[in-house]
DSSP file (Angstrom, degrees, kcal/mol; ACC not computed):
  #  RESIDUE AA STRUCTURE BP1 BP2  ACC     N-H-->O    O-->H-N    N-H-->O    O-->H-N    TCO  KAPPA ALPHA  PHI   PSI    X-CA   Y-CA   Z-CA
    1    1 A M     >        0   0    0      0, 0.0     4,-2.0     0, 0.0     5,-0.2   0.000 360.0 360.0 360.0 -44.8   42.0   96.7  152.6
    2    2 A T  H  >  +     0   0    0      1,-0.2     4,-2.4     2,-0.2     5,-0.2   0.900 360.0  52.8 -61.3 -41.0   41.6   97.4  148.9
    3    3 A G  H  > S+     0   0    0      1,-0.2     4,-2.4     2,-0.2    -1,-0.2   0.885 108.3  50.5 -61.1 -39.5   41.1   93.7  148.1
    4    4 A A  H  > S+     0   0    0      2,-0.2     4,-2.4     1,-0.2    -1,-0.2   0.879 109.8  50.2 -66.9 -38.2   38.4   93.4  150.8
    5    5 A V  H  X S+     0   0    0     -4,-2.0     4,-2.4     2,-0.2    -2,-0.2   0.919 112.1  47.3 -65.9 -43.9   36.6   96.4  149.3
    6    6 A I  H  X S+     0   0    0     -4,-2.4     4,-2.6     2,-0.2    -2,-0.2   0.920 112.3  50.0 -63.5 -43.7   36.7   94.9  145.8
    7    7 A L  H  X S+     0   0    0     -4,-2.4     4,-2.3     1,-0.2    -2,-0.2   0.907 111.3  48.6 -61.3 -42.9   35.5   91.6  147.1
    8    8 A L  H  X S+     0   0    0     -4,-2.4     4,-2.3     2,-0.2    -2,-0.2   0.911 111.0  50.5 -63.5 -43.1   32.6   93.2  149.0
    9    9 A L  H  X S+     0   0    0     -4,-2.4     4,-2.2     2,-0.2    -2,-0.2   0.916 111.3  48.0 -61.7 -44.9   31.7   95.2  145.8
   10   10 A V  H  X S+     0   0    0     -4,-2.6     4,-2.8     1,-0.2     5,-0.2   0.909 111.0  51.8 -61.9 -42.5   31.7   92.0  143.7
   11   11 A A  H  X S+     0   0    0     -4,-2.3     4,-2.3     1,-0.2    -2,-0.2   0.897 109.8  49.1 -62.0 -41.1   29.6   90.2  146.3
   12   12 A V  H  X S+     0   0    0     -4,-2.3     4,-1.4     2,-0.2    -1,-0.2   0.920 112.9  47.2 -65.4 -43.7   27.0   93.0  146.4
   13   13 A I  H  < S+     0   0    0     -4,-2.2     4,-0.4     1,-0.2     3,-0.3   0.940 113.9  47.0 -63.4 -47.6   26.8   93.0  142.6
   14   14 A L  H >< S+     0   0    0     -4,-2.8     3,-1.4     1,-0.2     4,-0.4   0.871 106.7  57.9 -64.1 -37.1   26.5   89.2  142.4
   15   15 A A  H >< S+     0   0    0     -4,-2.3     3,-0.9     1,-0.3     4,-0.3   0.863 104.2  53.4 -61.5 -34.7   23.8   89.1  145.1
   16   16 A G  T 3< S+     0   0    0     -4,-1.4    -1,-0.3    -3,-0.3     3,-0.2   0.576  98.8  65.0 -76.1  -9.1   21.7   91.4  143.0
   17   17 A T  T <  S+     0   0    0     -3,-1.4    -1,-0.2    -4,-0.4    -2,-0.2   0.517  79.0  81.1 -92.0  -4.9   21.9   89.1  140.0
   18   18 A W  S <  S+     0   0    0     -3,-0.9    83,-0.2    -4,-0.4    -1,-0.2   0.878  96.2  37.9 -71.7 -36.5   20.0   86.2  141.5
   19   19 A T  S    S-     0   0    0     -4,-0.3    -1,-0.2    -3,-0.2     2,-0.1  -0.955  85.1-126.7-119.5 133.2   16.5   87.5  140.9
   20   20 A P        -     0   0    0      0, 0.0    -3,-0.1     0, 0.0     3,-0.1  -0.403  18.4-122.9 -74.2 149.2   15.5   89.5  137.8
   21   21 A S        -     0   0    0     16,-0.2     2,-0.1     1,-0.1    16,-0.1  -0.543  45.6 -89.1 -76.0 155.0   13.8   92.9  138.0
   22   22 A P        -     0   0    0      0, 0.0     2,-0.4     0, 0.0    15,-0.3  -0.448  46.2-158.8 -65.1 139.5   10.5   93.0  136.2
   23   23 A L        -     0   0    0     13,-0.1     2,-0.5    -2,-0.1    13,-0.2  -0.905  11.4-128.7-117.6 152.8   10.8   93.9  132.6
   24   24 A E  E     -A   35   0A   0     11,-2.4    11,-3.0    -2,-0.4     2,-0.5  -0.870  21.3-179.4-103.8 129.5    8.1   95.3  130.4
   25   25 A L  E     +A   34   0A   0     -2,-0.5     2,-0.3     9,-0.2     9,-0.2  -0.927  21.5 166.6-125.3 102.4    7.4   93.7  127.0
   26   26 A T  E     -A   33   0A   0      7,-2.4     7,-3.1    -2,-0.5     2,-0.5  -0.882  30.8-154.4-124.6 151.4    4.6   95.6  125.4
   27   27 A V  E     +A   32   0A   0     -2,-0.3     2,-0.3     5,-0.2     5,-0.2  -0.986  35.7 144.3-121.2 118.7    3.0   95.8  121.9
   28   28 A R  E >   +A   31   0A   0      3,-2.2     3,-1.3    -2,-0.5    -2,-0.1  -0.980  58.8   4.5-156.9 141.4    1.3   99.1  121.2
   29   29 A D  T 3  S-     0   0    0     -2,-0.3     3,-0.1     1,-0.3    -1,-0.1   0.850 128.7 -53.9  53.3  40.2    0.8  101.5  118.2
   30   30 A G  T 3  S+     0   0    0      1,-0.2    23,-2.6    22,-0.1    24,-0.4   0.694 116.8 103.8  73.7  19.2    2.5   99.0  115.8
   31   31 A A  E <   -AB  28  52A   0     -3,-1.3    -3,-2.2    21,-0.3     2,-0.5  -0.969  63.3-136.4-135.7 150.1    5.7   98.7  117.9
   32   32 A L  E     -AB  27  51A   0     19,-3.4    19,-2.6    -2,-0.3     2,-0.5  -0.908  23.8-164.6-101.2 127.9    7.3   96.2  120.2
   33   33 A R  E     -AB  26  50A   0     -7,-3.1    -7,-2.4    -2,-0.5     2,-0.6  -0.965  11.0-171.3-119.8 124.1    8.8   97.8  123.3
   34   34 A V  E     -AB  25  49A   0     15,-3.2    15,-1.6    -2,-0.5     2,-0.6  -0.961  13.1-172.8-109.9 114.1   11.3   96.0  125.6
   35   35 A R  E     -AB  24  48A   0    -11,-3.0   -11,-2.4    -2,-0.6     2,-0.3  -0.938  10.1-155.4-116.4 118.0   11.9   98.1  128.7
   36   36 A L        -     0   0    0     11,-1.7     2,-0.3    -2,-0.6   -13,-0.1  -0.705  19.0-165.7 -88.0 140.8   14.5   97.0  131.2
   37   37 A K    >>  -     0   0    0    -15,-0.3     3,-1.3    -2,-0.3     4,-1.0  -0.806  37.3 -15.6-125.8 164.1   14.0   98.3  134.8
   38   38 A G  H >> S-     0   0    0     -2,-0.3     4,-1.3     1,-0.3     3,-0.6  -0.045 124.6  -4.2  52.2-135.2   15.8   98.7  138.0
   39   39 A K  H 3> S+     0   0    0      1,-0.2     4,-2.9     2,-0.2    -1,-0.3   0.778 130.0  63.7 -64.8 -26.5   19.0   96.8  138.5
   40   40 A D  H <> S+     0   0    0     -3,-1.3     4,-2.6     2,-0.2    -1,-0.2   0.891 100.1  51.5 -67.0 -37.6   18.6   95.1  135.1
   41   41 A A  H <X>S+     0   0    0     -4,-1.0     5,-1.5    -3,-0.6     4,-1.0   0.883 112.4  48.5 -62.6 -36.8   18.9   98.4  133.3
   42   42 A F  H  <5S+     0   0    0     -4,-1.3     3,-0.3     2,-0.2    -2,-0.2   0.944 112.6  45.9 -66.8 -48.9   22.0   99.0  135.3
   43   43 A Y  H  <5S+     0   0    0     -4,-2.9    42,-0.2     1,-0.2    -2,-0.2   0.882 119.6  40.7 -63.2 -38.5   23.6   95.6  134.5
   44   44 A A  H  <5S-     0   0    0     -4,-2.6    43,-0.4     2,-0.2    -1,-0.2   0.627  98.7-136.7 -83.1 -13.5   22.7   95.8  130.8
   45   45 A L  T  <5S+     0   0    0     -4,-1.0     2,-0.3    -3,-0.3    -3,-0.2   0.901  75.5  94.8  52.2  42.2   23.7   99.5  130.6
   46   46 A S      < -     0   0    0     -5,-1.5    -2,-0.2    -6,-0.2    -1,-0.2  -0.981  68.6-149.9-156.7 146.4   20.5   99.8  128.6
   47   47 A R        -     0   0    0      1,-0.4   -11,-1.7    -2,-0.3     2,-0.2   0.395  63.4-104.4 -96.6   0.5   16.9  100.8  129.2
   48   48 A G  E     -B   35   0A   0    -13,-0.3    -1,-0.4    -7,-0.1     2,-0.3  -0.725  37.3 -83.6 114.1-163.1   15.8   98.5  126.4
   49   49 A I  E     -B   34   0A   0    -15,-1.6   -15,-3.2    -2,-0.2     2,-0.4  -0.956  14.8-147.4-144.7 161.3   14.6   99.1  122.8
   50   50 A T  E     +B   33   0A   0     -2,-0.3   -17,-0.2   -17,-0.2    -2,-0.0  -0.998  24.4 172.3-129.6 128.2   11.5   99.9  120.8
   51   51 A V  E     -B   32   0A   0    -19,-2.6   -19,-3.4    -2,-0.4     5,-0.1  -0.970  37.6-101.8-133.4 149.7   11.1   98.5  117.2
   52   52 A P  E >   -B   31   0A   0      0, 0.0     3,-2.0     0, 0.0     4,-0.3  -0.398  32.9-119.8 -64.3 148.3    8.3   98.5  114.7
   53   53 A L  G >  S+     0   0    0    -23,-2.6     3,-1.5     1,-0.3   -22,-0.1   0.818 114.2  64.9 -59.5 -29.6    6.4   95.2  114.6
   54   54 A T  G 3  S+     0   0    0    -24,-0.4    -1,-0.3     1,-0.3   -23,-0.1   0.691  94.8  60.3 -66.3 -16.7    7.4   95.0  110.9
   55   55 A A  G <  S+     0   0    0     -3,-2.0    56,-3.4    55,-0.1     2,-0.7   0.542  81.6  97.0 -86.5  -8.2   11.0   94.7  112.1
   56   56 A V  E <   +C  110   0B   0     -3,-1.5    54,-0.3    -4,-0.3     3,-0.1  -0.745  46.8 177.1 -86.7 116.9   10.3   91.5  114.1
   57   57 A K  E     -     0   0B   0     52,-2.4     2,-0.3    -2,-0.7    53,-0.2   0.862  62.5  -9.9 -86.1 -40.4   11.3   88.5  112.0
   58   58 A D  E     -C  109   0B   0     51,-1.6    51,-2.6     2,-0.0     2,-0.4  -0.993  48.4-152.2-159.6 152.8   10.5   85.7  114.4
   59   59 A V  E     +C  108   0B   0     -2,-0.3     2,-0.3    49,-0.2    49,-0.2  -0.999  32.0 156.4-129.5 127.5    9.7   84.9  118.0
   60   60 A S  E     -C  107   0B   0     47,-2.5    47,-3.0    -2,-0.4     2,-0.4  -0.915  37.5-127.0-144.4 170.3   10.7   81.6  119.5
   61   61 A V  E     +C  106   0B   0     -2,-0.3     2,-0.3    45,-0.2    45,-0.2  -0.984  33.4 175.2-120.5 133.4   11.5   79.8  122.8
   62   62 A A  E     -C  105   0B   0     43,-2.1    43,-3.1    -2,-0.4     5,-0.1  -0.965  36.4 -97.3-138.9 153.8   14.8   78.0  123.1
   63   63 A S  E >>  -C  104   0B   0     -2,-0.3     3,-1.2    41,-0.2     4,-1.0  -0.389  39.1-117.4 -62.3 144.8   16.7   76.1  125.7
   64   64 A T  G >4 S+     0   0    0     39,-2.3     3,-0.6     1,-0.3    -1,-0.1   0.877 116.8  49.1 -53.1 -39.7   19.3   78.3  127.4
   65   65 A H  G 34 S+     0   0    0     38,-0.3    -1,-0.3     1,-0.2    39,-0.1   0.677 104.8  59.3 -77.3 -16.7   22.1   76.0  126.1
   66   66 A A  G <4 S+     0   0    0     -3,-1.2     2,-0.8     2,-0.1    -1,-0.2   0.658  82.2  92.0 -86.0 -16.2   20.7   76.1  122.5
   67   67 A V  S << S-     0   0    0     -4,-1.0     2,-0.2    -3,-0.6    53,-0.0  -0.703  80.2-130.3 -84.6 114.2   20.9   79.9  122.1
   68   68 A R        -     0   0    0     -2,-0.8     2,-0.6     1,-0.1    -2,-0.1  -0.419  14.1-145.1 -67.1 130.4   24.3   80.6  120.6
   69   69 A R        +     0   0    0     -2,-0.2     2,-0.3    26,-0.0    -1,-0.1  -0.868  26.0 177.7 -98.9 121.2   26.3   83.3  122.4
   70   70 A T        +     0   0    0     -2,-0.6    25,-0.2    23,-0.1    -2,-0.0  -0.908  29.5   5.5-126.0 152.0   28.3   85.4  120.0
   71   71 A G  S    S-     0   0    0     -2,-0.3     2,-0.2    17,-0.1    23,-0.0   0.210  81.0 -55.8  78.2 169.2   30.6   88.4  120.3
   72   72 A L        -     0   0    0     16,-0.1    17,-2.6     1,-0.1     2,-0.7  -0.486  54.9-103.6 -82.7 154.9   32.2   90.5  123.0
   73   73 A R  E     -D   88   0B   0     15,-0.2     3,-0.3    -2,-0.2    15,-0.3  -0.727  38.8-174.6 -81.8 115.7   30.2   92.3  125.6
   74   74 A L  E    S-     0   0B   0     13,-2.7     2,-0.1    -2,-0.7    12,-0.1  -0.720  73.0 -10.1-148.4  94.1   30.0   96.0  124.7
   75   75 A P  E    S+     0   0B   0      0, 0.0    12,-2.5     0, 0.0    -1,-0.6   0.779 110.0  65.4 -96.1 174.4   28.6   97.3  127.1
   76   76 A G  E    S-D   86   0B   0     -3,-0.3     2,-0.4    10,-0.2    10,-0.2  -0.971  72.9 -68.6 153.7-164.8   27.0   95.2  129.8
   77   77 A T  E     +D   85   0B   0      8,-2.9     8,-2.9    -2,-0.3     2,-0.4  -0.986  37.7 177.8-127.9 132.4   27.6   92.7  132.6
   78   78 A G  E     +D   84   0B   0     -2,-0.4     6,-0.2     6,-0.2    -2,-0.0  -0.947  12.2 162.7-140.9 120.1   28.7   89.1  132.2
   79   79 A V  E >>  -D   83   0B   0      4,-2.7     3,-2.9    -2,-0.4     4,-2.0  -0.939  46.2-115.3-131.0 109.0   29.4   86.6  134.9
   80   80 A P  T 34 S+     0   0    0      0, 0.0     4,-0.1     0, 0.0    -2,-0.0  -0.134  97.9   5.7 -50.6 129.5   29.4   83.0  133.5
   81   81 A G  T 34 S+     0   0    0     19,-0.1     3,-0.1     1,-0.1    19,-0.0   0.413 130.6  60.2  79.3  -2.3   26.6   80.9  134.9
   82   82 A V  T <4 S-     0   0    0     -3,-2.9     2,-0.3     1,-0.3    -1,-0.1   0.730 109.4 -11.1-120.9 -55.8   25.2   84.0  136.7
   83   83 A I  E  <  -D   79   0B   0     -4,-2.0    -4,-2.7    17,-0.1     2,-0.4  -0.994  37.0-172.9-154.5 143.3   24.1   86.8  134.4
   84   84 A R  E     +DE  78  99B   0     15,-2.5    15,-2.1    -2,-0.3     2,-0.4  -0.902  30.8 156.9-135.0 104.7   24.5   87.9  130.8
   85   85 A A  E     +DE  77  98B   0     -8,-2.9    -8,-2.9    -2,-0.4     2,-0.3  -0.995  34.0  23.6-137.7 133.6   23.1   91.4  130.3
   86   86 A G  E    S-DE  76  97B   0     11,-2.7    11,-2.7    -2,-0.4     2,-0.4  -0.765  94.4 -21.4 119.3-162.3   23.7   94.0  127.8
   87   87 A S  E     - E   0  96B   0    -12,-2.5   -13,-2.7   -43,-0.4     2,-0.4  -0.725  53.7-175.4 -92.4 132.8   24.9   94.3  124.2
   88   88 A Y  E     +DE  73  95B   0      7,-2.5     7,-3.1    -2,-0.4   -15,-0.2  -0.988  47.1  12.0-129.2 138.2   27.0   91.5  122.7
   89   89 A G  S    S-     0   0    0    -17,-2.6     2,-0.3    -2,-0.4     5,-0.2  -0.250  73.9 -99.7  91.6 178.4   28.6   91.4  119.3
   90   90 A T    >   -     0   0    0      3,-0.1     3,-2.1    -2,-0.1    -2,-0.0  -0.924  69.2  -9.5-137.2 161.3   29.2   94.1  116.7
   91   91 A G  G >  S-     0   0    0     -2,-0.3     3,-1.1     1,-0.3    26,-0.1  -0.200 129.1  -6.0  55.6-133.0   27.7   95.2  113.5
   92   92 A S  G 3  S+     0   0    0      1,-0.3    -1,-0.3    24,-0.1    22,-0.1   0.501 134.1  60.4 -75.4  -3.0   25.0   93.0  112.1
   93   93 A R  G <  S+     0   0    0     -3,-2.1     2,-0.4    24,-0.1    -1,-0.3  -0.006  74.0 129.9-111.6  27.6   25.7   90.3  114.8
   94   94 A R    <   -     0   0    0     -3,-1.1    23,-3.9    -5,-0.2    24,-0.7  -0.702  35.0-173.7 -87.3 131.0   24.8   92.5  117.8
   95   95 A D  E     -Ef  88 118B   0     -7,-3.1    -7,-2.5    -2,-0.4     2,-0.5  -0.888  21.9-138.3-122.9 152.5   22.4   91.1  120.3
   96   96 A L  E     -Ef  87 119B   0     22,-2.1    24,-2.9    -2,-0.3     2,-0.3  -0.968  29.5-172.4-109.4 123.5   20.7   92.4  123.4
   97   97 A W  E     +Ef  86 120B   0    -11,-2.7   -11,-2.7    -2,-0.5    24,-0.2  -0.887  26.1 168.3-118.1 145.1   20.7   89.9  126.3
   98   98 A L  E     +Ef  85 121B   0     22,-2.0    24,-2.0    -2,-0.3     2,-0.4  -0.620  34.9 138.3-149.3  89.8   19.0   89.9  129.7
   99   99 A V  E     +E   84   0B   0    -15,-2.1   -15,-2.5    22,-0.2   -17,-0.1  -0.984  21.1 165.5-139.1 141.1   19.4   86.3  131.1
  100  100 A R  S    S-     0   0    0     -2,-0.4   -19,-0.1   -17,-0.2    -1,-0.1   0.311  72.2 -36.1-116.5-107.1   20.2   84.7  134.4
  101  101 A R  S    S+     0   0    0    -83,-0.2   -18,-0.1   -19,-0.0   -37,-0.0  -0.031  81.2 143.2-116.2  29.8   19.7   81.0  135.1
  102  102 A A        -     0   0    0      1,-0.1   -38,-0.1   -38,-0.0     3,-0.1  -0.435  47.8-142.8 -73.2 143.3   16.4   80.3  133.2
  103  103 A P  S    S+     0   0    0      0, 0.0   -39,-2.3     0, 0.0     2,-0.3   0.820  88.4  34.4 -73.6 -29.6   16.1   76.9  131.5
  104  104 A E  E    S-C   63   0B   0    -41,-0.3     2,-0.3    19,-0.1    19,-0.3  -0.955  72.4-159.6-128.1 147.6   14.2   78.5  128.6
  105  105 A L  E     -C   62   0B   0    -43,-3.1   -43,-2.1    -2,-0.3     2,-0.5  -0.904  20.3-124.0-125.5 151.3   14.6   81.9  126.9
  106  106 A L  E     -CG  61 121B   0     15,-2.7    15,-2.8    -2,-0.3     2,-0.5  -0.841  29.3-164.5 -90.2 125.6   12.4   84.1  124.7
  107  107 A V  E     -CG  60 120B   0    -47,-3.0   -47,-2.5    -2,-0.5     2,-0.6  -0.960   7.3-170.8-118.8 119.0   14.3   84.9  121.5
  108  108 A I  E     -CG  59 119B   0     11,-3.0    11,-2.5    -2,-0.5     2,-0.4  -0.931   9.8-158.4-110.9 111.3   13.1   87.8  119.4
  109  109 A E  E     -CG  58 118B   0    -51,-2.6   -52,-2.4    -2,-0.6   -51,-1.6  -0.748   9.3-153.9 -93.2 136.6   14.8   87.9  116.0
  110  110 A L  E     -C   56   0B   0      7,-3.1   -54,-0.2    -2,-0.4     3,-0.1  -0.743  20.7-100.5-111.0 156.3   14.8   91.2  114.1
  111  111 A Q    >   -     0   0    0    -56,-3.4     3,-1.3    -2,-0.3     5,-0.1  -0.320  53.1 -85.6 -66.8 153.1   15.0   92.1  110.5
  112  112 A P  T 3  S+     0   0    0      0, 0.0    -1,-0.1     0, 0.0     3,-0.1  -0.274 113.4  45.0 -56.7 147.5   18.4   93.3  109.1
  113  113 A G  T 3  S+     0   0    0      1,-0.4     2,-0.1    -3,-0.1     4,-0.1   0.283  84.8 116.9  98.1  -9.0   19.0   97.0  109.5
  114  114 A Q  S <  S-     0   0    0     -3,-1.3    -1,-0.4     2,-0.2   -63,-0.0  -0.445  80.9-107.7 -84.4 164.8   17.8   97.1  113.2
  115  115 A R  S    S+     0   0    0     -2,-0.1     2,-0.3    -3,-0.1   -21,-0.1   0.866 105.3  33.4 -59.1 -37.2   20.1   98.1  116.0
  116  116 A Y        -     0   0    0      1,-0.1   -21,-0.2    -5,-0.1    -2,-0.2  -0.892  65.5-146.3-121.2 151.6   20.1   94.5  117.2
  117  117 A R  S    S-     0   0    0    -23,-3.9    -7,-3.1    -2,-0.3     2,-0.3   0.842  86.6  -8.4 -77.7 -39.0   20.0   91.2  115.3
  118  118 A R  E     -fG  95 109B   0    -24,-0.7   -22,-2.1    -9,-0.3     2,-0.5  -0.983  57.7-135.0-155.6 161.7   18.0   89.6  118.2
  119  119 A V  E     -fG  96 108B   0    -11,-2.5   -11,-3.0    -2,-0.3     2,-0.5  -0.993  19.1-164.3-122.6 124.7   16.8   90.2  121.7
  120  120 A V  E     +fG  97 107B   0    -24,-2.9   -22,-2.0    -2,-0.5     2,-0.3  -0.950  17.4 176.7-116.7 119.0   17.3   87.3  124.2
  121  121 A L  E     -fG  98 106B   0    -15,-2.8   -15,-2.7    -2,-0.5     2,-0.6  -0.919  33.3-137.3-129.9 146.9   15.3   87.5  127.4
  122  122 A Q        +     0   0    0    -24,-2.0   -17,-0.1    -2,-0.3     3,-0.0  -0.916  37.0 168.9 -94.7 119.7   14.5   85.6  130.6
  123  123 A V        -     0   0    0     -2,-0.6   -19,-0.1   -19,-0.3     6,-0.0  -0.914  46.1-111.1-128.8 157.4   10.8   86.0  131.2
  124  124 A P  S    S+     0   0    0      0, 0.0    -1,-0.1     0, 0.0    -2,-0.0   0.878 111.4  17.5 -57.7 -40.8    8.6   84.1  133.8
  125  125 A D     >  +     0   0    0      1,-0.1     4,-2.4     2,-0.0     5,-0.2  -0.742  67.1 177.4-134.1  85.6    6.7   82.1  131.1
  126  126 A P  H  > S+     0   0    0      0, 0.0     4,-2.5     0, 0.0     5,-0.2   0.842  81.0  55.0 -61.4 -34.4    8.5   82.2  127.7
  127  127 A Q  H  > S+     0   0    0      2,-0.2     4,-2.2     1,-0.2     5,-0.2   0.941 111.8  43.0 -63.5 -47.0    5.9   80.0  126.0
  128  128 A A  H  > S+     0   0    0      2,-0.2     4,-2.3     1,-0.2    -1,-0.2   0.893 114.7  50.4 -65.8 -40.4    3.0   82.3  126.9
  129  129 A E  H  X S+     0   0    0     -4,-2.4     4,-2.4     2,-0.2    -1,-0.2   0.900 110.3  49.7 -65.7 -40.9    5.0   85.4  126.0
  130  130 A A  H  X S+     0   0    0     -4,-2.5     4,-2.8    -5,-0.2    -2,-0.2   0.916 111.0  49.7 -64.0 -43.0    6.0   84.0  122.6
  131  131 A A  H  X S+     0   0    0     -4,-2.2     4,-2.2     1,-0.2    -2,-0.2   0.907 111.0  49.8 -62.4 -41.8    2.4   83.1  121.9
  132  132 A R  H  X S+     0   0    0     -4,-2.3     4,-1.8     2,-0.2    -2,-0.2   0.917 113.4  45.3 -62.8 -44.2    1.2   86.6  122.8
  133  133 A L  H  X S+     0   0    0     -4,-2.4     4,-1.7     2,-0.2    -2,-0.2   0.896 111.1  52.6 -68.8 -39.6    3.9   88.2  120.6
  134  134 A R  H  X>S+     0   0    0     -4,-2.8     5,-2.9     1,-0.2     4,-0.9   0.908 108.2  51.8 -61.3 -40.7    3.1   85.9  117.7
  135  135 A A  H ><5S+     0   0    0     -4,-2.2     3,-0.7     1,-0.2    -1,-0.2   0.907 108.2  50.8 -61.8 -41.3   -0.6   86.8  118.0
  136  136 A A  H 3<5S+     0   0    0     -4,-1.8    -1,-0.2     1,-0.2    -2,-0.2   0.816 112.2  47.8 -65.1 -29.9    0.4   90.5  117.9
  137  137 A L  H 3<5S-     0   0    0     -4,-1.7    -1,-0.2    -5,-0.1    -2,-0.2   0.587 114.9-117.7 -84.2 -11.6    2.4   89.8  114.7
  138  138 A G  T <<5S+     0   0    0     -4,-0.9    -3,-0.2    -3,-0.7    -2,-0.1   0.701  70.0 136.8  79.4  20.2   -0.4   87.8  113.1
  139  139 A A      < -     0   0    0     -5,-2.9    -1,-0.3    -6,-0.2    -2,-0.1  -0.638  66.7 -86.5 -96.5 156.3    1.8   84.7  113.1
  140  140 A P    >   -     0   0    0      0, 0.0     3,-1.2     0, 0.0    -1,-0.1  -0.366  33.2-135.6 -59.4 138.9    0.6   81.2  114.1
  141  141 A S  T 3  S+     0   0    0      1,-0.2    -7,-0.1     2,-0.1    -6,-0.1   0.601  99.9  58.7 -76.4  -9.9    0.9   80.7  117.8
  142  142 A N  T 3         0   0    0      1,-0.2    -1,-0.2    -8,-0.1   -11,-0.0   0.273 360.0 360.0-100.1  11.9    2.4   77.2  117.5
  143  143 A A    <         0   0    0     -3,-1.2    -1,-0.2   -12,-0.1    -2,-0.1   0.491 360.0 360.0 -69.4 360.0    5.4   78.3  115.4
């Protein structure tokens, strides 16, 4: 009986990981705000972060396989090939992830001294989102 309950619980959790909850990525008052919502906040064990725009070093788009995954998950949810959500790594190599099965990811690199080294997100249109963030930073949109 206990095995069946655990299996059912795992199935329910995995079923909820197929589609992302909407996340908010806003630039206002000189700050970048990444807000995780719904089940994604639960999986990541985080509601997101807010950093000053001056703390953003770079914004890029990368293939899912090109983004190096480092460190242990502390805390968060990780199921290989299904979801990677939460904090990974320690110290200056700590990253915030919210990714499922997207072919391309939005990668926001932060200046040293921030809580995270980078934020790696699955968004509907990573190219458009990167261009929007670069414009807010005053960086060339083709970088």
